[in-house]
C-alpha positions as CSV (number, residue, x, y, z in Angstrom):
1,M,48.0,110.8,160.2
2,I,49.2,110.4,156.4
3,E,52.4,112.7,155.6
4,D,51.5,114.6,152.8
5,K,54.6,113.7,150.4
6,T,53.3,115.7,147.2
7,P,56.5,118.2,146.2
8,Q,55.6,121.8,147.1
9,R,54.8,123.4,144.1
10,T,55.3,127.5,144.0
11,S,53.6,129.4,141.1
12,L,56.2,131.7,139.6
13,S,53.6,134.6,139.1
14,Q,53.1,134.3,143.2
15,L,56.7,136.0,143.0
16,G,56.7,138.2,140.0
17,E,59.9,138.9,137.9
18,F,61.3,141.3,140.7
19,G,61.0,138.9,144.0
20,L,62.1,135.9,141.7
21,I,65.4,137.6,140.9
22,S,65.7,138.8,144.5
23,H,64.8,135.1,145.6
24,L,67.3,132.7,143.7
25,T,69.9,135.6,143.6
26,Q,70.2,136.5,147.4
27,H,72.9,134.3,148.6
28,F,75.3,135.1,146.0
29,K,78.1,136.7,147.9
30,I,80.9,139.0,146.3
31,N,84.5,137.3,146.4
32,Q,86.5,138.9,143.2
33,P,88.5,142.0,144.0
34,S,87.8,143.1,140.9
35,T,83.7,143.3,141.2
36,L,83.1,146.9,142.9
37,T,79.2,146.5,142.4
38,G,77.1,143.3,141.9
39,I,73.5,142.3,141.3
40,G,71.0,145.0,142.7
41,D,71.6,147.7,140.7
42,D,71.1,148.6,136.8
43,A,74.2,147.2,135.8
44,A,77.5,145.8,137.7
45,V,80.5,147.5,138.3
46,L,83.9,145.8,137.4
47,D,87.4,147.0,137.8
48,F,90.1,144.8,137.0
49,N,93.2,147.9,137.1
50,D,96.0,146.7,134.6
51,K,94.7,143.2,133.5
52,K,92.9,142.6,130.3
53,V,89.3,141.7,130.3
54,V,87.9,138.5,128.0
55,I,84.4,137.9,127.9
56,S,82.2,134.9,126.4
57,T,78.7,133.6,126.5
58,D,76.7,130.4,125.6
59,L,72.0,129.8,125.1
60,L,71.5,126.4,126.5
61,V,68.3,125.8,124.6
62,E,65.7,122.4,126.2
63,G,65.5,120.2,123.4
64,V,68.6,121.7,121.9
65,H,71.1,121.4,123.9
66,F,69.8,119.3,127.0
67,D,66.9,116.9,127.9
68,L,65.2,117.1,131.0
69,A,64.1,113.7,131.1
70,Y,67.5,112.6,132.0
71,M,69.3,116.2,132.7
72,P,68.8,116.8,136.6
73,L,68.2,120.7,137.2
74,K,70.8,121.2,139.3
75,H,73.3,119.0,137.3
76,L,72.1,121.9,134.5
77,G,72.7,124.8,136.2
78,Y,76.5,123.2,137.2
79,K,77.0,122.5,133.2
80,A,75.7,125.7,131.9
81,V,78.1,127.4,134.0
82,V,80.7,125.1,133.2
83,V,80.7,125.5,129.5
84,N,80.9,129.1,130.0
85,L,84.0,129.1,132.0
86,S,86.0,126.7,129.0
87,D,85.8,129.6,127.0
88,I,87.2,131.8,129.6
89,C,89.8,129.4,130.2
90,A,90.9,128.7,126.6
91,M,92.3,132.3,126.4
92,N,94.8,131.3,129.1
93,A,92.5,133.4,131.0
94,K,91.1,133.5,134.7
95,P,87.5,132.9,135.1
96,T,86.2,136.0,137.4
97,Q,82.0,136.4,137.3
98,I,79.2,135.3,135.2
99,T,75.6,136.9,134.3
100,V,72.9,134.6,134.7
101,S,69.7,134.5,132.3
102,I,67.1,132.5,131.9
103,A,63.7,132.4,130.4
104,V,61.3,129.7,131.4
105,S,57.4,128.2,130.8
106,N,55.0,128.4,133.5
107,R,55.3,124.4,133.9
108,F,58.0,125.5,136.1
109,P,57.5,125.7,140.1
110,L,59.8,127.9,141.7
111,E,61.3,124.6,143.3
112,A,62.9,123.9,140.0
113,L,64.9,127.0,139.4
114,E,65.8,126.9,143.1
115,E,67.8,123.5,142.1
116,L,69.0,124.8,138.7
117,F,70.4,127.8,141.1
118,D,71.7,125.3,143.4
119,G,73.8,123.8,140.4
120,I,75.0,127.5,139.4
121,A,76.2,128.5,143.1
122,L,78.0,125.1,143.5
123,A,79.7,126.1,140.6
124,A,80.3,129.3,141.1
125,K,81.4,128.3,144.5
126,I,83.8,125.6,142.9
127,Y,85.5,127.6,140.2
128,D,85.9,131.3,142.9
129,V,83.8,132.7,139.9
130,D,80.9,136.2,141.4
131,V,77.6,135.7,139.8
132,I,77.1,139.5,139.5
133,G,73.5,140.1,137.2
134,G,71.2,138.6,134.5
135,D,67.8,138.8,133.4
136,T,65.0,136.4,133.8
137,T,61.6,136.6,131.3
138,S,58.9,134.1,130.3
139,S,59.3,131.3,127.6
140,Q,56.5,129.9,125.1
141,K,57.9,126.4,125.3
142,G,61.1,125.3,127.5
143,L,63.8,126.7,129.7
144,I,66.2,128.7,127.9
145,I,70.1,129.9,129.9
146,S,72.3,132.2,128.6
147,I,75.3,132.6,130.5
148,T,78.3,135.5,129.9
149,A,81.4,134.6,131.5
150,I,84.4,137.2,132.5
151,G,87.8,136.6,132.7
152,E,90.8,138.5,133.4
153,A,94.4,138.0,132.1
154,K,97.9,140.0,131.7
155,E,98.5,141.1,128.2
156,E,101.3,138.6,127.9
157,E,99.3,135.4,129.0
158,L,96.6,135.5,126.8
159,V,96.4,132.9,123.8
160,Y,94.6,133.3,120.8
161,R,93.6,130.5,118.3
162,N,95.8,132.4,115.3
163,G,99.1,131.7,116.8
164,A,100.4,128.2,115.6
165,G,103.4,128.0,114.0
166,E,104.3,125.2,111.1
167,T,106.3,123.1,113.2
168,D,103.9,123.3,116.3
169,L,103.2,120.3,118.7
170,L,99.1,119.4,119.0
171,V,98.5,118.5,122.6
172,V,95.3,118.2,124.5
173,T,94.5,117.6,127.6
174,G,92.3,114.5,129.7
175,D,90.2,111.9,127.3
176,L,88.6,112.5,124.4
177,G,84.7,111.2,123.6
178,A,83.4,110.2,127.3
179,A,80.6,112.9,127.1
180,Y,79.1,112.0,123.9
181,M,79.0,108.0,124.5
182,G,77.8,109.0,128.3
183,L,75.1,110.7,125.9
184,Q,74.5,107.8,123.8
185,V,73.8,105.9,127.0
186,L,71.8,107.9,128.4
187,E,69.4,108.5,125.4
188,R,69.4,104.4,124.9
189,E,68.0,104.3,128.5
190,K,65.1,107.0,128.2
191,Q,64.1,105.0,125.1
192,V,64.1,102.0,127.0
193,F,62.2,104.2,129.7
194,Q,59.7,104.9,127.4
195,V,58.7,101.5,126.7
196,N,58.7,99.7,130.1
197,P,58.7,102.7,133.1
198,N,59.0,100.3,135.3
199,N,62.6,99.2,134.3
200,Q,65.5,100.5,136.2
201,P,68.3,100.8,134.4
202,D,71.7,99.5,135.6
203,L,74.2,102.1,134.7
204,D,77.3,101.4,137.0
205,A,79.2,100.1,133.5
206,Y,79.1,103.8,132.3
207,T,79.6,105.8,135.6
208,Y,82.4,107.8,134.1
209,L,80.6,108.5,131.0
210,I,77.6,109.7,131.8
211,E,79.2,112.5,134.7
212,R,81.3,113.5,131.7
213,Q,78.0,114.5,130.4
214,L,75.8,115.5,133.1
215,K,78.8,117.1,135.2
216,P,81.3,118.3,133.1
217,E,84.3,120.7,134.8
218,A,86.4,123.4,132.7
219,R,89.9,123.0,132.8
220,K,91.0,126.2,135.0
221,D,93.9,124.0,136.5
222,V,95.6,124.4,133.0
223,K,96.7,127.9,133.3
224,E,98.5,127.0,136.8
225,L,99.8,123.8,135.0
226,L,101.5,125.6,132.0
227,E,102.5,128.5,134.2
228,A,104.4,126.0,136.9
229,L,106.2,124.5,133.5
230,D,107.3,127.7,132.3
231,L,105.3,127.2,129.4
232,K,102.8,129.4,127.3
233,P,101.0,127.6,124.1
234,T,100.9,129.2,120.7
235,S,97.6,129.0,120.4
236,M,94.4,127.4,122.6
237,I,90.8,126.3,122.2
238,D,88.4,124.2,124.1
239,I,86.8,121.1,122.9
240,S,82.8,121.9,122.8
241,D,82.1,120.8,119.4
242,G,84.4,118.2,119.0
243,L,88.2,117.5,118.3
244,S,87.8,118.0,114.3
245,S,85.9,121.0,114.4
246,E,88.3,122.4,117.0
247,I,91.8,121.3,114.9
248,I,90.2,123.0,112.1
249,H,89.4,126.4,113.4
250,I,93.0,126.5,114.7
251,C,94.4,125.8,111.6
252,K,92.0,128.0,109.7
253,N,93.0,130.8,112.1
254,S,97.0,130.3,112.0
255,S,97.1,129.5,108.3
256,K,98.4,126.4,108.8
257,G,98.1,121.8,108.0
258,C,97.7,119.6,110.6
259,N,98.6,115.5,111.2
260,L,96.5,114.1,113.7
261,Y,97.9,110.6,114.8
262,E,94.8,108.1,115.6
263,D,97.0,105.9,117.5
264,K,98.0,109.4,119.8
265,L,94.5,109.8,121.0
266,P,93.7,109.6,124.8
267,L,90.5,107.0,125.5
268,D,89.0,106.5,128.2
269,P,88.9,102.2,129.1
270,Q,84.8,102.7,129.6
271,L,84.4,104.5,126.4
272,I,86.5,101.5,124.3
273,N,84.4,99.0,126.3
274,A,81.1,101.1,125.1
275,C,81.8,102.1,121.7
276,E,82.5,97.9,121.3
277,E,78.8,97.6,123.0
278,F,77.2,99.8,120.6
279,N,79.6,98.6,117.8
280,V,80.9,102.4,117.3
281,D,84.4,103.4,116.1
282,S,86.1,104.9,118.8
283,T,88.3,106.8,116.5
284,T,85.2,108.4,114.9
285,I,83.7,109.0,118.5
286,A,87.0,110.8,119.8
287,I,87.4,112.9,116.9
288,N,83.7,114.3,116.7
289,G,82.2,113.6,120.1
290,G,81.8,117.2,121.0
291,E,81.7,118.4,125.1
292,D,84.3,117.1,126.3
293,Y,85.4,120.5,127.4
294,E,89.1,119.6,127.5
295,L,91.5,122.1,126.2
296,L,93.4,121.7,122.7
297,F,96.4,124.0,122.4
298,T,99.6,123.7,120.2
299,I,103.7,124.2,122.1
300,K,106.8,124.8,119.8
301,M,108.8,121.7,119.7
302,S,111.1,123.2,121.8
303,D,108.9,122.5,124.7
304,F,108.5,119.3,124.0
305,D,110.2,118.4,126.9
306,K,108.4,120.4,129.9
307,I,105.4,117.9,128.8
308,K,106.9,114.8,128.1
309,G,105.3,112.2,130.1
310,N,103.1,114.4,132.4
311,P,99.9,113.1,132.9
312,N,97.9,115.7,132.3
313,F,98.9,116.2,128.6
314,T,98.7,114.5,125.5
315,V,100.6,115.1,122.3
316,I,98.0,113.9,119.5
317,G,99.6,115.2,116.4
318,H,101.7,118.1,115.2
319,M,101.0,121.7,112.6
320,A,102.2,121.1,109.3
321,P,102.5,124.1,106.4
322,E,99.0,125.2,105.2
323,S,99.5,123.5,101.5
324,E,99.6,120.0,103.1
325,G,96.1,120.6,104.2
326,I,94.5,119.0,107.5
327,H,94.7,115.2,107.4
328,L,94.2,112.0,110.4
329,I,96.8,109.4,110.3
330,T,95.2,106.5,110.5
331,R,97.0,103.5,112.7
332,A,97.7,101.4,109.4
333,N,99.6,104.7,108.4
334,T,97.4,106.1,105.8
335,K,96.6,109.9,105.5
336,I,92.7,110.7,105.6
337,P,91.7,114.3,105.1
338,L,90.1,115.3,108.0
339,K,86.5,116.9,108.1
340,A,84.2,118.7,110.9
341,R,82.0,116.7,111.8
342,G,81.6,117.8,115.1
343,W,78.3,119.3,116.8
344,N,76.8,122.1,114.5
345,A,73.9,124.0,116.1
346,L,72.5,125.1,112.6
347,S,72.5,121.6,110.9
348,E,69.3,120.2,109.6
349,E,69.6,117.3,110.3
């Protein structure tokens, strides 16, 4: 007897909206003390006692933010959670809950949404956040995901974009540009596949870059790292749209200038190799790439010794009076005005 290996395909219309919600959310458990009521009532109920609540929302739209030709649905679910938690981390707060809303077309069967929610559930488990609600509806075209992240912090722990001082140091976690180059590799392989579907890509040389694109991580660890060093940043932001755009955000919000040093940018060797192969400038990629989900923050110069030599942090520049402007200092010691050339969701290009 020949075994039928056709994957099961359950139409969403068989379940209906409430049946679908019940099916996809049945395994979510409540772990956070601040979650009094989660999924199952008209609204979730949270109690943060004497702490401040921080909330952030992001939309991910098929064809704009992701391409299912190379983005597995489980990875997409994971990434959708992580990019929202990153905003909570950028406030120096602890992520605690998320809501998940999706709009989906009838080309997606139940099994596809199960994959998506497997990724969401994995991220919720790893980052210890409760899934407490959301919504599902139909879409005329592709898949749309909206996640709202909620977090908590004591008032004195919160860090905003507007606190940078004129002599503060500019610090970044991790390395830069890898996620963008991972996207370039995936786009290239997609084009090769469209020409020759039998061609199997060899991606061994790009594993780190692709992982940074398909499965990024939010820097939830940084809050604890900074606490252990007895260090509170004066301003902070996450790097979602590109380093140049985020630096300009901090400068504008803090009414300061900035000098960013090209030779201080932290670059992974795999990124440098890929930039040479694609014949693109690694500095341009590191500054404008985006989707790194690292944290960019400023510290007082007197706190430099606390992070000196720490492998988690790199000092990449310093703030300046607003009148000095915002510049990149090249390896040749040339001063170039820094422009926001990172991701712009409403660009007409």
